N, CA, C and O atoms as a GROMACS GRO file, in nm:
protein
  384
    1GLN      N    1   0.089  -0.101  -0.010
    1GLN     CA    2   0.023  -0.030  -0.014
    1GLN      C    3   0.095   0.110  -0.014
    1GLN      O    4   0.203   0.123   0.044
    2ILE      N    5   0.041   0.204  -0.072
    2ILE     CA    6   0.114   0.351  -0.107
    2ILE      C    7   0.101   0.444   0.036
    2ILE      O    8  -0.016   0.436   0.074
    3PRO      N    9   0.159   0.504   0.100
    3PRO     CA   10   0.133   0.610   0.213
    3PRO      C   11   0.076   0.720   0.151
    3PRO      O   12   0.097   0.750   0.034
    4ASN      N   13  -0.020   0.801   0.256
    4ASN     CA   14  -0.103   0.908   0.200
    4ASN      C   15  -0.002   1.032   0.253
    4ASN      O   16  -0.028   1.144   0.208
    5ASP      N   17   0.121   1.018   0.356
    5ASP     CA   18   0.182   1.108   0.410
    5ASP      C   19   0.294   1.087   0.356
    5ASP      O   20   0.350   0.978   0.344
    6PRO      N   21   0.354   1.256   0.299
    6PRO     CA   22   0.326   1.345   0.342
    6PRO      C   23   0.153   1.388   0.232
    6PRO      O   24   0.059   1.464   0.258
    7SER      N   25   0.180   1.300   0.116
    7SER     CA   26   0.068   1.328  -0.005
    7SER      C   27   0.122   1.229  -0.101
    7SER      O   28   0.239   1.205  -0.128
    8PRO      N   29  -0.020   1.160  -0.161
    8PRO     CA   30  -0.006   1.024  -0.238
    8PRO      C   31   0.068   1.054  -0.381
    8PRO      O   32   0.114   0.966  -0.454
    9GLY      N   33   0.069   1.204  -0.408
    9GLY     CA   34   0.127   1.198  -0.538
    9GLY      C   35   0.260   1.190  -0.541
    9GLY      O   36   0.327   1.104  -0.599
   10TYR      N   37   0.316   1.322  -0.450
   10TYR     CA   38   0.444   1.273  -0.352
   10TYR      C   39   0.506   1.157  -0.382
   10TYR      O   40   0.602   1.141  -0.456
   11ASN      N   41   0.419   1.039  -0.290
   11ASN     CA   42   0.499   0.895  -0.286
   11ASN      C   43   0.476   0.802  -0.401
   11ASN      O   44   0.538   0.696  -0.410
   12VAL      N   45   0.389   0.840  -0.486
   12VAL     CA   46   0.343   0.799  -0.648
   12VAL      C   47   0.520   0.803  -0.710
   12VAL      O   48   0.599   0.716  -0.745
   13GLU      N   49   0.526   0.937  -0.701
   13GLU     CA   50   0.654   0.966  -0.755
   13GLU      C   51   0.780   0.908  -0.731
   13GLU      O   52   0.862   0.863  -0.811
   14GLN      N   53   0.781   0.916  -0.594
   14GLN     CA   54   0.926   0.834  -0.526
   14GLN      C   55   0.935   0.697  -0.540
   14GLN      O   56   1.041   0.640  -0.514
   15LEU      N   57   0.813   0.622  -0.587
   15LEU     CA   58   0.810   0.505  -0.606
   15LEU      C   59   0.834   0.484  -0.728
   15LEU      O   60   0.905   0.388  -0.758
   16ALA      N   61   0.794   0.552  -0.807
   16ALA     CA   62   0.814   0.540  -0.985
   16ALA      C   63   0.964   0.573  -0.996
   16ALA      O   64   1.023   0.510  -1.084
   17LYS      N   65   1.048   0.672  -0.912
   17LYS     CA   66   1.164   0.711  -0.946
   17LYS      C   67   1.267   0.565  -0.926
   17LYS      O   68   1.362   0.538  -0.999
   18ARG      N   69   1.213   0.474  -0.794
   18ARG     CA   70   1.279   0.387  -0.784
   18ARG      C   71   1.293   0.258  -0.899
   18ARG      O   72   1.380   0.170  -0.900
   19ASP      N   73   1.196   0.274  -0.980
   19ASP     CA   74   1.176   0.168  -1.098
   19ASP      C   75   1.307   0.191  -1.204
   19ASP      O   76   1.356   0.302  -1.224
   20PRO      N   77   1.348   0.080  -1.259
   20PRO     CA   78   1.469   0.056  -1.353
   20PRO      C   79   1.435   0.188  -1.438
   20PRO      O   80   1.312   0.199  -1.440
   21LYS      N   81   1.493   0.287  -1.506
   21LYS     CA   82   1.500   0.379  -1.611
   21LYS      C   83   1.499   0.284  -1.786
   21LYS      O   84   1.573   0.200  -1.839
   22ILE      N   85   1.430   0.324  -1.808
   22ILE     CA   86   1.403   0.302  -1.971
   22ILE      C   87   1.400   0.354  -2.042
   22ILE      O   88   1.309   0.435  -2.062
   23PRO      N   89   1.525   0.330  -2.139
   23PRO     CA   90   1.536   0.482  -2.245
   23PRO      C   91   1.382   0.462  -2.292
   23PRO      O   92   1.298   0.374  -2.270
   24LYS      N   93   1.382   0.594  -2.375
   24LYS     CA   94   1.240   0.656  -2.455
   24LYS      C   95   1.208   0.531  -2.522
   24LYS      O   96   1.294   0.444  -2.516
   25GLY      N   97   1.108   0.508  -2.580
   25GLY     CA   98   1.048   0.438  -2.657
   25GLY      C   99   1.096   0.276  -2.662
   25GLY      O  100   1.062   0.196  -2.750
   26GLU      N  101   1.184   0.249  -2.547
   26GLU     CA  102   1.188   0.091  -2.527
   26GLU      C  103   1.085   0.059  -2.460
   26GLU      O  104   1.013   0.144  -2.407
   27PRO      N  105   1.057  -0.108  -2.451
   27PRO     CA  106   0.985  -0.164  -2.399
   27PRO      C  107   1.050  -0.179  -2.245
   27PRO      O  108   1.169  -0.163  -2.217
   28LYS      N  109   0.932  -0.218  -2.145
   28LYS     CA  110   1.016  -0.274  -2.024
   28LYS      C  111   0.991  -0.430  -2.044
   28LYS      O  112   0.904  -0.484  -2.112
   29THR      N  113   1.079  -0.481  -1.977
   29THR     CA  114   1.072  -0.629  -1.959
   29THR      C  115   1.005  -0.709  -1.839
   29THR      O  116   1.004  -0.659  -1.726
   30ILE      N  117   0.958  -0.813  -1.860
   30ILE     CA  118   0.913  -0.874  -1.740
   30ILE      C  119   1.051  -0.948  -1.680
   30ILE      O  120   1.150  -0.979  -1.746
   31LEU      N  121   1.030  -0.966  -1.550
   31LEU     CA  122   1.179  -1.024  -1.465
   31LEU      C  123   1.309  -1.012  -1.558
   31LEU      O  124   1.395  -1.100  -1.552
   32GLY      N  125   1.323  -0.905  -1.644
   32GLY     CA  126   1.447  -0.912  -1.721
   32GLY      C  127   1.429  -0.973  -1.810
   32GLY      O  128   1.522  -0.954  -1.888
   33ASP      N  129   1.327  -1.071  -1.868
   33ASP     CA  130   1.359  -1.157  -1.988
   33ASP      C  131   1.301  -1.060  -2.078
   33ASP      O  132   1.195  -0.999  -2.068
   34PRO      N  133   1.435  -1.058  -2.209
   34PRO     CA  134   1.380  -0.947  -2.308
   34PRO      C  135   1.300  -1.017  -2.420
   34PRO      O  136   1.272  -0.956  -2.523
   35GLU      N  137   1.262  -1.153  -2.398
   35GLU     CA  138   1.192  -1.237  -2.512
   35GLU      C  139   1.036  -1.179  -2.478
   35GLU      O  140   0.950  -1.205  -2.562
   36THR      N  141   0.995  -1.100  -2.356
   36THR     CA  142   0.895  -1.119  -2.335
   36THR      C  143   0.844  -0.925  -2.241
   36THR      O  144   0.822  -0.899  -2.123
   37PRO      N  145   0.845  -0.820  -2.389
   37PRO     CA  146   0.903  -0.717  -2.369
   37PRO      C  147   0.752  -0.652  -2.292
   37PRO      O  148   0.647  -0.709  -2.321
   38PHE      N  149   0.747  -0.550  -2.207
   38PHE     CA  150   0.568  -0.530  -2.157
   38PHE      C  151   0.588  -0.394  -2.093
   38PHE      O  152   0.672  -0.389  -2.003
   39LEU      N  153   0.543  -0.318  -2.115
   39LEU     CA  154   0.514  -0.189  -2.000
   39LEU      C  155   0.346  -0.228  -1.946
   39LEU      O  156   0.245  -0.263  -2.009
   40PHE      N  157   0.369  -0.206  -1.823
   40PHE     CA  158   0.259  -0.243  -1.746
   40PHE      C  159   0.156  -0.133  -1.765
   40PHE      O  160   0.199  -0.021  -1.740
   41PRO      N  161   0.050  -0.140  -1.797
   41PRO     CA  162  -0.034  -0.050  -1.790
   41PRO      C  163  -0.114  -0.025  -1.650
   41PRO      O  164  -0.142  -0.134  -1.600
   42PRO      N  165  -0.154   0.070  -1.584
   42PRO     CA  166  -0.198   0.067  -1.475
   42PRO      C  167  -0.302  -0.035  -1.424
   42PRO      O  168  -0.306  -0.095  -1.316
   43GLN      N  169  -0.382  -0.040  -1.524
   43GLN     CA  170  -0.482  -0.154  -1.485
   43GLN      C  171  -0.438  -0.321  -1.510
   43GLN      O  172  -0.506  -0.415  -1.469
   44ALA      N  173  -0.326  -0.334  -1.578
   44ALA     CA  174  -0.291  -0.468  -1.582
   44ALA      C  175  -0.183  -0.503  -1.449
   44ALA      O  176  -0.131  -0.612  -1.426
   45VAL      N  177  -0.174  -0.416  -1.394
   45VAL     CA  178  -0.099  -0.470  -1.243
   45VAL      C  179  -0.194  -0.508  -1.120
   45VAL      O  180  -0.231  -0.432  -1.030
   46THR      N  181  -0.220  -0.627  -1.136
   46THR     CA  182  -0.333  -0.652  -1.032
   46THR      C  183  -0.261  -0.689  -0.918
   46THR      O  184  -0.139  -0.677  -0.909
   47PRO      N  185  -0.333  -0.732  -0.832
   47PRO     CA  186  -0.304  -0.809  -0.681
   47PRO      C  187  -0.232  -0.936  -0.717
   47PRO      O  188  -0.141  -0.980  -0.649
   48LYS      N  189  -0.266  -0.978  -0.800
   48LYS     CA  190  -0.216  -1.147  -0.843
   48LYS      C  191  -0.088  -1.095  -0.875
   48LYS      O  192   0.007  -1.132  -0.806
   49LEU      N  193  -0.062  -0.984  -1.001
   49LEU     CA  194   0.086  -1.006  -1.026
   49LEU      C  195   0.157  -0.908  -0.906
   49LEU      O  196   0.273  -0.904  -0.944
   50LEU      N  197   0.152  -0.848  -0.812
   50LEU     CA  198   0.178  -0.809  -0.691
   50LEU      C  199   0.235  -0.910  -0.613
   50LEU      O  200   0.350  -0.911  -0.568
   51GLU      N  201   0.152  -0.991  -0.600
   51GLU     CA  202   0.159  -1.083  -0.485
   51GLU      C  203   0.256  -1.216  -0.508
   51GLU      O  204   0.313  -1.282  -0.420
   52SER      N  205   0.258  -1.236  -0.644
   52SER     CA  206   0.354  -1.306  -0.706
   52SER      C  207   0.489  -1.236  -0.707
   52SER      O  208   0.575  -1.296  -0.642
   53GLY      N  209   0.538  -1.099  -0.778
   53GLY     CA  210   0.634  -1.091  -0.747
   53GLY      C  211   0.686  -1.037  -0.922
   53GLY      O  212   0.784  -0.977  -0.964
   54GLU      N  213   0.568  -1.092  -0.986
   54GLU     CA  214   0.580  -1.063  -1.123
   54GLU      C  215   0.564  -0.888  -1.167
   54GLU      O  216   0.604  -0.840  -1.273
   55ALA      N  217   0.491  -0.811  -1.049
   55ALA     CA  218   0.498  -0.659  -1.075
   55ALA      C  219   0.526  -0.625  -0.927
   55ALA      O  220   0.512  -0.698  -0.829
   56THR      N  221   0.573  -0.488  -0.933
   56THR     CA  222   0.615  -0.440  -0.804
   56THR      C  223   0.546  -0.302  -0.796
   56THR      O  224   0.533  -0.226  -0.892
   57PRO      N  225   0.496  -0.273  -0.643
   57PRO     CA  226   0.455  -0.145  -0.634
   57PRO      C  227   0.522  -0.022  -0.716
   57PRO      O  228   0.449   0.075  -0.737
   58GLU      N  229   0.637  -0.020  -0.757
   58GLU     CA  230   0.724   0.052  -0.817
   58GLU      C  231   0.681   0.064  -0.959
   58GLU      O  232   0.670   0.171  -1.018
   59ASP      N  233   0.651  -0.077  -1.020
   59ASP     CA  234   0.632  -0.073  -1.164
   59ASP      C  235   0.448   0.020  -1.176
   59ASP      O  236   0.403   0.096  -1.262
   60LEU      N  237   0.396  -0.029  -1.065
   60LEU     CA  238   0.267   0.049  -1.067
   60LEU      C  239   0.248   0.202  -1.113
   60LEU      O  240   0.204   0.275  -1.202
   61CYS      N  241   0.324   0.200  -0.970
   61CYS     CA  242   0.372   0.374  -1.030
   61CYS      C  243   0.439   0.437  -1.127
   61CYS      O  244   0.404   0.546  -1.174
   62PHE      N  245   0.537   0.373  -1.162
   62PHE     CA  246   0.620   0.431  -1.278
   62PHE      C  247   0.496   0.399  -1.399
   62PHE      O  248   0.506   0.493  -1.478
   63SER      N  249   0.406   0.326  -1.437
   63SER     CA  250   0.329   0.289  -1.524
   63SER      C  251   0.231   0.389  -1.503
   63SER      O  252   0.214   0.457  -1.604
   64LEU      N  253   0.153   0.425  -1.396
   64LEU     CA  254   0.032   0.528  -1.380
   64LEU      C  255   0.099   0.648  -1.411
   64LEU      O  256   0.023   0.725  -1.469
   65GLN      N  257   0.216   0.694  -1.394
   65GLN     CA  258   0.270   0.815  -1.439
   65GLN      C  259   0.298   0.819  -1.530
   65GLN      O  260   0.276   0.930  -1.579
   66GLU      N  261   0.365   0.710  -1.633
   66GLU     CA  262   0.392   0.732  -1.774
   66GLU      C  263   0.245   0.754  -1.858
   66GLU      O  264   0.228   0.849  -1.935
   67THR      N  265   0.142   0.649  -1.829
   67THR     CA  266   0.035   0.670  -1.889
   67THR      C  267  -0.068   0.796  -1.849
   67THR      O  268  -0.167   0.809  -1.920
   68ALA      N  269  -0.049   0.886  -1.740
   68ALA     CA  270  -0.076   0.993  -1.723
   68ALA      C  271  -0.040   1.102  -1.778
   68ALA      O  272  -0.124   1.184  -1.817
   69PHE      N  273   0.137   1.128  -1.793
   69PHE     CA  274   0.202   1.169  -1.889
   69PHE      C  275   0.164   1.172  -2.039
   69PHE      O  276   0.153   1.285  -2.088
   70ALA      N  277   0.136   1.038  -2.139
   70ALA     CA  278   0.062   1.024  -2.213
   70ALA      C  279  -0.034   1.102  -2.253
   70ALA      O  280  -0.028   1.183  -2.345
   71MET      N  281  -0.150   1.074  -2.167
   71MET     CA  282  -0.273   1.103  -2.194
   71MET      C  283  -0.220   1.257  -2.198
   71MET      O  284  -0.199   1.301  -2.311
   72LEU      N  285  -0.195   1.342  -2.088
   72LEU     CA  286  -0.204   1.464  -2.111
   72LEU      C  287  -0.119   1.550  -2.247
   72LEU      O  288  -0.142   1.660  -2.298
   73ALA      N  289  -0.019   1.453  -2.273
   73ALA     CA  290   0.073   1.525  -2.426
   73ALA      C  291  -0.050   1.468  -2.528
   73ALA      O  292  -0.065   1.529  -2.634
   74GLU      N  293  -0.107   1.393  -2.510
   74GLU     CA  294  -0.196   1.361  -2.622
   74GLU      C  295  -0.318   1.465  -2.632
   74GLU      O  296  -0.345   1.520  -2.739
   75VAL      N  297  -0.383   1.486  -2.527
   75VAL     CA  298  -0.490   1.607  -2.507
   75VAL      C  299  -0.449   1.732  -2.542
   75VAL      O  300  -0.523   1.800  -2.612
   76THR      N  301  -0.323   1.781  -2.498
   76THR     CA  302  -0.264   1.885  -2.525
   76THR      C  303  -0.229   1.894  -2.676
   76THR      O  304  -0.271   1.987  -2.745
   77GLU      N  305  -0.152   1.795  -2.725
   77GLU     CA  306  -0.142   1.801  -2.878
   77GLU      C  307  -0.244   1.850  -2.961
   77GLU      O  308  -0.236   1.957  -3.023
   78ARG      N  309  -0.389   1.734  -2.965
   78ARG     CA  310  -0.507   1.781  -2.962
   78ARG      C  311  -0.554   1.954  -2.970
   78ARG      O  312  -0.581   2.021  -3.070
   79ALA      N  313  -0.553   1.993  -2.829
   79ALA     CA  314  -0.590   2.148  -2.833
   79ALA      C  315  -0.543   2.222  -2.881
   79ALA      O  316  -0.599   2.330  -2.903
   80LEU      N  317  -0.420   2.196  -2.919
   80LEU     CA  318  -0.302   2.309  -2.968
   80LEU      C  319  -0.333   2.306  -3.128
   80LEU      O  320  -0.351   2.410  -3.190
   81ALA      N  321  -0.336   2.163  -3.193
   81ALA     CA  322  -0.425   2.201  -3.351
   81ALA      C  323  -0.541   2.206  -3.336
   81ALA      O  324  -0.598   2.226  -3.443
   82LEU      N  325  -0.626   2.194  -3.231
   82LEU     CA  326  -0.728   2.224  -3.285
   82LEU      C  327  -0.745   2.395  -3.271
   82LEU      O  328  -0.797   2.451  -3.367
   83THR      N  329  -0.708   2.467  -3.170
   83THR     CA  330  -0.704   2.609  -3.154
   83THR      C  331  -0.590   2.704  -3.234
   83THR      O  332  -0.591   2.827  -3.241
   84ARG      N  333  -0.471   2.594  -3.307
   84ARG     CA  334  -0.404   2.621  -3.384
   84ARG      C  335  -0.315   2.756  -3.279
   84ARG      O  336  -0.298   2.870  -3.324
   85ALA      N  337  -0.289   2.732  -3.205
   85ALA     CA  338  -0.231   2.790  -3.081
   85ALA      C  339  -0.095   2.778  -3.130
   85ALA      O  340  -0.059   2.679  -3.194
   86ARG      N  341  -0.015   2.879  -3.102
   86ARG     CA  342   0.140   2.880  -3.109
   86ARG      C  343   0.253   2.882  -2.991
   86ARG      O  344   0.376   2.888  -2.992
   87HIS      N  345   0.149   2.874  -2.886
   87HIS     CA  346   0.232   2.855  -2.766
   87HIS      C  347   0.134   2.811  -2.668
   87HIS      O  348   0.012   2.827  -2.667
   88LEU      N  349   0.249   2.727  -2.547
   88LEU     CA  350   0.149   2.686  -2.443
   88LEU      C  351   0.238   2.695  -2.326
   88LEU      O  352   0.360   2.701  -2.333
   89LEU      N  353   0.156   2.696  -2.197
   89LEU     CA  354   0.198   2.759  -2.105
   89LEU      C  355   0.182   2.618  -1.975
   89LEU      O  356   0.071   2.565  -1.971
   90LEU      N  357   0.262   2.580  -1.904
   90LEU     CA  358   0.254   2.424  -1.910
   90LEU      C  359   0.281   2.451  -1.698
   90LEU      O  360   0.394   2.474  -1.655
   91VAL      N  361   0.185   2.442  -1.626
   91VAL     CA  362   0.245   2.455  -1.462
   91VAL      C  363   0.183   2.370  -1.421
   91VAL      O  364   0.074   2.332  -1.466
   92GLY      N  365   0.266   2.309  -1.294
   92GLY     CA  366   0.161   2.247  -1.219
   92GLY      C  367   0.310   2.175  -1.136
   92GLY      O  368   0.425   2.220  -1.138
   93GLY      N  369   0.264   2.066  -1.076
   93GLY     CA  370   0.360   1.997  -0.994
   93GLY      C  371   0.294   1.900  -0.877
   93GLY      O  372   0.178   1.915  -0.840
   94VAL      N  373   0.382   1.802  -0.825
   94VAL     CA  374   0.337   1.780  -0.670
   94VAL      C  375   0.351   1.833  -0.547
   94VAL      O  376   0.456   1.834  -0.483
   95ALA      N  377   0.218   1.889  -0.504
   95ALA     CA  378   0.271   2.009  -0.393
   95ALA      C  379   0.284   1.906  -0.263
   95ALA      O  380   0.208   1.811  -0.280
   96CYS      N  381   0.364   1.898  -0.127
   96CYS     CA  382   0.346   1.847  -0.092
   96CYS      C  383   0.381   1.955   0.088
   96CYS      O  384   0.362   1.901   0.197
   0.00000   0.00000   0.00000
């Protein structure tokens, strides 16, 4: 279980940082087996995978962050294309 103190977002970020870094565009492998590349989508990290050790809380946090970033990037690209905007101001972060 991920603690809520000082905030859940901060703790998700810290756990995601512990996950091995993957070069952009490279798939993650399960248990280091290059024959089974797989990036865990958040809904795929089930309690069964966590209990068996095939997935870790770090995998869940990393996948959650990557999925959220990808979704934000896609929505932003669509909005910029639709409005034909030339500039984007992006703000935010994890507050503690």
